[in-house]
N, C-alpha and C positions, 0 to 999 in steps of 0.2 A: 350482154351474159349477164342474168342472173345470179346475184351471186347467194352462196349454199349457207344456211344457217347452221352453226356447229352443234347450238341445242334442238331438240326434239321431241317431240311428246308424242308414244305410244298408248294403246289402249290395250290394258289387262283380260278386257271380257265381258261384255253386253251391259252387266251391274256395276263393274269395277270403276274405281276412281282412275283418273287419265295421269299416268307414270308420266313425268318427266326424267329424260336421260341428260345427268350434265357429262361434258364432253372436256372439259377441262379449263384453263387458263383463257380469257375471251370470249368463255359462255355466258350468255343473256339468261338470268335464272329471275324467272317470273315472283314475284312476290306471293302471288296465290296457290303457289306449290303447294300439294298434301303428299305425293309419294316421290321418292328420288332414286332411280339407279343412278349406278355409275359404269360408264363404257370402259373395257378392260385397258385402257391406253392411259388411263389417269395415273397420273405417279403423284400428284398433287392438287390441294383443294385449295384455290387462291382467294387471297385473305379476303374478310367480309362477305364470301359468294355466296351463302345463307341468310348471312344477317337481318335480323327481324322479317323472317317466312314465316308468320304466326299460327298458319294453317298446317303447318310442315309436321305429319304425325309418323312418315314411315319414312328410313334411308336405309339402302342397302348399297353397303362401301365393293369396291370392287378387292379380289387380289393381286399385289402388286402396287395398290397405293401405299406410299411410302409418308407422307406428313402433311396433316391438315391443319393448315396455315392460321393467323391470326383472327379470332373475331368470323370464323370460319361458319357456326350453328350460331352464333349471339344470339339470344333472345328468341328461340324458337320453341316456344312459348306452350307449343301442341305436343312435341317431341315426349314421347314415353320412354323408348331404348334405344341404345346402340350396339350393333357389336361390330370392335376392331378387331380387322382381319393380322395375323402376324405379320404379314410385310411390313406396316406400321411401324415406323420406328421413333416418330415426335410427334405428340399435339401441340400444338403453337397454344401463346399465349389467348385465354379470355377465348377458347375454341366451341367451350359448350355453354360458358357464363351466360347467367338469369334464365337457363332452361328450367323453369319451374315444375313441369311434372315429370320432368325426366327420372322415370325409377329405377331403369336396367341399364346398368354400364356393364360390357364384356371387354377384359381385357385380355388378348392372348399373348401369347410370347414374342418375343421380338421388338415389344415396346421401350425404347430407353430413356425417353424424355418425357416430364409432364412440364407443361409452360406454364407461367402463372397466372393464376385465375382459371384454368382448363375449366375447370368445372364450378366454380364458385356461384354461389346461391342457386345449387339444384336442391331446392329443399325438397323434394320428394325421394332423391335418392336415400334408400336405407342402407347398401350394401356396398360394399369393394373388396377386392382383391388382386392385390399387385402379383403379375409375373415377376420372375425370378431376373429376369431380364430390364429391368427400370433397375436407372441407377441414381434417379435424383426425381424428386418430388419438389415442383417450384413453389413459386413465394403465391400466396394466398390462394394455391391451386381446387382444395377443396371449402375454402372459407364459409360458412354462413350456409353448411348444408346441415338444418337445422332437424332433421330425420334421420343422417345417416347412423346408424346402431351397429354395424358390425365393419370391421377395419382390419382386413388382413394383412401384413406386414411380411414380406418372404426374403430367405438372405440372397443378398448380389445387392439389395438396395443401401445407398450411403448416405445419401444426406436427403433428411426433410426438409425445406425451405422454410423461410419465415411466416407465422402465420397459415400455412398449412392448412390444416386442420383447426382451425380460432371458430369459435362459435358454433361446433359441430356439439350442439347441447342433447342430444339422444346418445352420444356414444360412451357405452359404459364400459370397456376396457381394450388397452392396446398390448403388442408385444413387440416390443425392438430387438429388430435380430442383430447377433454381435455384428454384420458387416457393415450396421449403422455408426459413422463418426462424430454424427455431428446432427441436433435437433436445435433446430434455428429460432430467430425471436419470434415469443408471442405462438410459438406452430401449435400448443394445443389451449392456449388459453380464452377462458371461457365455455371448457368441457363440461358444464355443470352435471352429468351424471357420471360422468366417469368416478370410477370405484377402485378400479386397478388397472396400475402403470408397471410393468417389465420391465425393467432397463439391463441388457447386458454387458458383459464382458464386450471392449473393444468400442464403447460410446466413449469419449475425449470430449464432447462441447454439449453443453445443454444451454438455450440462450436465453437472454433477459427475457420475464414473462412466460417462459415458455409452457409454464403447469399455472400460472393466474388464474384466480377464481375458477379452480376445480373440486367445488366445495364439495364434492359427494368423495373425494378421494381420501383415503383411511389408513393407507401406511405405503413408505418409498422406501428403495433400497438402492445405493447410489454404489455403482459397481467399481472396482479402485484404479480402472483406467479413468476416470474423470479426475482431474487433478482441480478443477476450479466448480464451483455454482454460482453463477450469474446471478446479477442484479433482480431482484423478485419474481425469481425465479418460482418460487411455491408461494407467492404473497396470496394471501386472503386464501389457502386452503384451510375454510372455518375447522372441516372433519378430519384432518391428519393427527393421528396421534400415533403414529409408530414411525418416525425415520432413521433409519442405519447407513450411518456415512462409514467406509472403510480406508483404509491405510493405502497413502497414494494420493488424496484429495490436500489442496495445499491452501486455500484460500475457500471462505462464505463469502459472499457477495453482501451488497446493500440490499438492506430491505430482502434476503432470501427467503427467510420463513416468516415474514410478518404478517402479523394477525393470524398466524395457526392457532387457534383457541382451545384447540383438543390434545395438542402436545404435549406431555406430562415429563419427559426428562428429552435430555440428549447427551451422548456420548461425542466427544470430538475428538479423530485420530491424531495422534501422534505426528503426525506430516503435515495436521494444519497449523497455519503460521501466523495466521491474520481472517479476525471477523469482523465483518464490514461493519457500518453506522447503521443502524435498528435491523441487524440481522435476523433477532429473536425479540424485538421487538411486540409488546402487546400479544404477547403469548399468554395469556389467561393462567394457564392450568399449569404452567409449566414449573415444575418442585426443584430439579437438581438440572445442574451442568455438570460434567464431567470432563475435563481442561488436564491436559497434559505440561510438564512443565517447560517442554519446547515451543510453544506458541510463544511469541514476540510480540504480536499487537491485536488489544481489544478494542474496537474503536469507540468514541465515544456514545453510550446510550444503547448501545448493540442488543441490550437486555434489559431498553427501557419499558417499564409501564408492566412489566412481566410480576404482576401480583401476589401469586402463590410463592415465587422462588424462595427456596430458605436457604441456598447456599452452594458455593461453586467447590466440586471436589476436584480434587488431583491423587487417582486412585494409584499411578505406578509410583509417586513418587511416596503414599502412604503407606505402599506396602515395605518400600525399603525403610522407611520411618520407623513401623512397625516394629522392626528387630531392635532399634534401641530406643524402645518408648521410655525406658527409662533414664534416659538422658535430655529427654526432649525439653523439660527445664534449664539445662544447662545452655543447650540452641536455643533458646528462647531468647534468653540474656545476650548471648551470643550475638546475636542477629539483632540488629541496632533498627529501632525505629518499629516494631511487630507492633504495638499496641494496639493489638486487638485486630487487627486488620490479617494478618493469618494464623488460623488458631488449628489447635489437634485436640481433638474429644471421640470420647469410643474409638479409639484406634484408627480415627480419619483428620486427615490435614484437610481445611478447608477455607472460602473465604467468603465474608457475609456477604450480600447481594451489595448494601450499602456502602460497602468499602469498595468495592470492584466500580460502582460507578463514579466513585467519585475521582476527579480528576486529578488532584493532586494525591491521589494513593496506586493510581496505577501502573505505574512505574516503578513503583516501589514495589510492590506484590510481585514484578516478575523479578527487581535485584532481591527482593530478599528469599523469592525460592530458588534463585540461585545460590544465595550464600547456604542454604539447608539444605541442597544439593552437594554444595563443597565440604560442609561440615560431616554429612553423612560418607562421605569418601572420606575423611578422616579416621572415622573408626571402620572403614575398610568393608563396607555394610556393599 
């Protein structure tokens, strides 16, 4: 008895291309396939099912399909568009990776997970909108989509994985919904055209190098829900001029704002306890840093090569000290080892940059500020 081949070809018309009908796992797919439609019974596309089908131009997926497997359409270099039915809940890793002329992807409600590198290197993709059912965007999911200009993230999304949109050089702006709690390491690294980033309350963690090399970014406001800025998060954002940090932040990591050459001033909230090594190093335009006396550690070289820096100011302590300004001389005498390290001028308490950078002074600065605080308390201010 002759075996029945589960795969079959159909003619769509006299001059039409031959259409290949995919019937599921075990279906033998010819490498020269141009058009494919899916049998209504298919619930999953097997891994590597259409991998390397370089002539494949048209794909019609069936309602009822639930999962697209690993490398399913990898390197289908003639595929220009795909519409995912609402029955699909998962796109597997590298499913459409390296589909170089894929320009249009329509994702419908129902999808929950986008696997790692699912649309990596789709260099012609221009726009993507995620439905509210998507919970996570995987590692490298849209990495190196160089023409991606529009990205619409919706409420419901919880996590953006590492490198998810790294090297998307045409991406201009993003608004991160309040349901997202984590942006992974390198998530938007190298997005050179990104000018606007809106981060909303609810976001708890922004990973290492997340916005590194976003050279067009001009301003950023971090919500109070963020407790830590990780290492190198905004490293080399050369046009970043305005940074707003809110209460709730506790730690600024190593090289967090390194080489942000346009940054002119920074106000560190009172909840910050630690500023890491080279956190603001080579911020050449930085003139003023406002700190609070609660800070416990400023690591050596945190403000290294900030050539324009004039002073570290302590606004809260200054406002309290201002009420007893006439007693500054007395306080100055009572506080040991001041010797110009902590100064009072024009109604403001400040520390010269040279003093802050010297290792031998850093511990004494904190000690001096604590003593000034104590002496102010004696005057019942």
